C-alpha positions as CSV (number, residue, x, y, z in Angstrom):
1,M,206.0,-154.0,-126.3
2,G,203.2,-154.0,-128.9
3,I,203.6,-155.3,-132.4
4,T,203.5,-152.7,-135.2
5,K,200.9,-153.5,-137.8
6,T,202.7,-152.1,-140.8
7,E,200.6,-154.2,-143.2
8,I,197.6,-151.9,-142.4
9,F,199.4,-148.9,-143.9
10,T,200.3,-148.1,-147.5
11,E,203.6,-148.9,-149.0
12,E,204.3,-145.2,-149.3
13,Q,203.5,-144.6,-145.6
14,N,205.8,-147.4,-144.5
15,K,208.6,-146.3,-146.7
16,L,208.4,-142.7,-145.5
17,A,208.3,-143.9,-141.9
18,I,211.5,-146.0,-142.4
19,M,213.3,-143.1,-144.0
20,L,212.2,-140.6,-141.4
21,K,213.2,-143.0,-138.6
22,A,216.6,-143.3,-140.1
23,I,217.2,-139.6,-140.1
24,A,215.6,-139.0,-136.7
25,H,218.9,-138.8,-134.9
26,P,221.2,-135.7,-134.8
27,A,224.3,-137.8,-135.6
28,R,222.7,-139.1,-138.8
29,I,221.6,-135.6,-139.8
30,A,225.2,-134.5,-139.3
31,I,226.5,-137.4,-141.4
32,L,224.1,-136.6,-144.2
33,E,225.0,-132.9,-144.0
34,Q,228.7,-133.8,-144.3
35,I,228.1,-136.0,-147.3
36,I,226.0,-133.3,-148.9
37,K,228.5,-130.6,-148.1
38,A,231.3,-132.7,-149.7
39,N,229.2,-133.2,-152.8
40,A,231.0,-136.4,-153.3
41,C,231.5,-139.8,-151.6
42,I,233.0,-139.7,-148.2
43,C,235.6,-142.3,-147.2
44,G,236.3,-142.4,-143.5
45,D,236.5,-138.6,-142.9
46,L,233.6,-138.5,-140.6
47,V,235.4,-139.4,-137.3
48,E,237.4,-136.2,-137.3
49,E,234.5,-134.1,-138.6
50,L,231.9,-135.3,-136.1
51,G,234.0,-136.2,-133.1
52,L,232.3,-139.6,-132.7
53,A,233.9,-143.0,-132.4
54,Q,234.3,-145.0,-135.5
55,P,231.9,-147.8,-134.3
56,T,229.3,-145.2,-133.5
57,I,229.6,-143.7,-137.0
58,S,229.5,-147.1,-138.6
59,Q,226.3,-148.0,-136.8
60,H,224.7,-144.7,-138.0
61,L,225.9,-145.3,-141.5
62,K,224.4,-148.8,-141.4
63,E,221.0,-147.3,-140.4
64,L,221.1,-144.7,-143.2
65,K,222.2,-147.4,-145.7
66,N,219.4,-149.8,-144.6
67,A,216.9,-147.1,-145.2
68,G,218.4,-146.6,-148.7
69,L,219.3,-142.9,-148.1
70,I,223.0,-143.6,-148.8
71,H,224.9,-146.3,-150.6
72,G,228.4,-147.5,-150.2
73,T,231.1,-148.6,-152.6
74,I,234.3,-150.4,-151.7
75,E,237.5,-148.5,-152.6
76,G,240.6,-150.4,-151.6
77,V,240.2,-151.0,-147.8
78,S,237.7,-148.3,-147.3
79,V,233.9,-148.1,-147.8
80,C,232.9,-144.8,-149.3
81,Y,229.4,-143.5,-148.8
82,C,227.3,-141.2,-151.1
83,I,223.7,-139.9,-151.1
84,N,221.5,-142.3,-153.0
85,P,219.9,-139.9,-155.5
86,P,216.7,-141.8,-156.4
87,V,215.8,-142.5,-152.8
88,W,216.8,-139.0,-151.7
89,N,214.5,-137.6,-154.4
90,E,211.7,-139.9,-153.4
91,L,212.0,-138.7,-149.8
92,Q,212.0,-135.1,-150.9
93,N,208.8,-135.7,-153.1
94,Q,207.0,-137.6,-150.3
95,L,207.8,-134.9,-147.7
96,S,206.7,-132.2,-150.1
97,G,203.5,-134.0,-150.9
98,F,202.9,-134.6,-147.2
99,F,203.4,-131.0,-146.2
100,N,201.5,-129.6,-149.1
101,T,198.4,-131.5,-148.1
102,F,197.8,-129.0,-145.3
103,S,196.7,-125.5,-145.7
104,V,195.7,-123.1,-143.0
105,K,191.9,-122.5,-143.1
106,G,191.4,-120.3,-140.1
107,D,191.7,-121.1,-136.4
108,C,190.7,-124.8,-136.0
109,C,191.7,-125.3,-132.3
């Protein structure tokens, strides 16, 4: 397997790739949708909502947290997860900017 040469890309390109990789799984999208739908921190409700095993959900939460998209706080014996607003806004801005760089200028292919 080849080595990725992340150093040849900009910091923005690398950060965007990390965040997109983190959400590039249907379970992670479902987790994010549940957190957004709750409009609050979620503490352990995801197993019943998603129908996945706790270790599976924990692994997906870890990936989302490592990308900075969510953050967790300890409440008693539970870890509660919330959307991380600054990073979420950064992702939204980067994606908007990325998609806005293209405009249809006729039939190119």
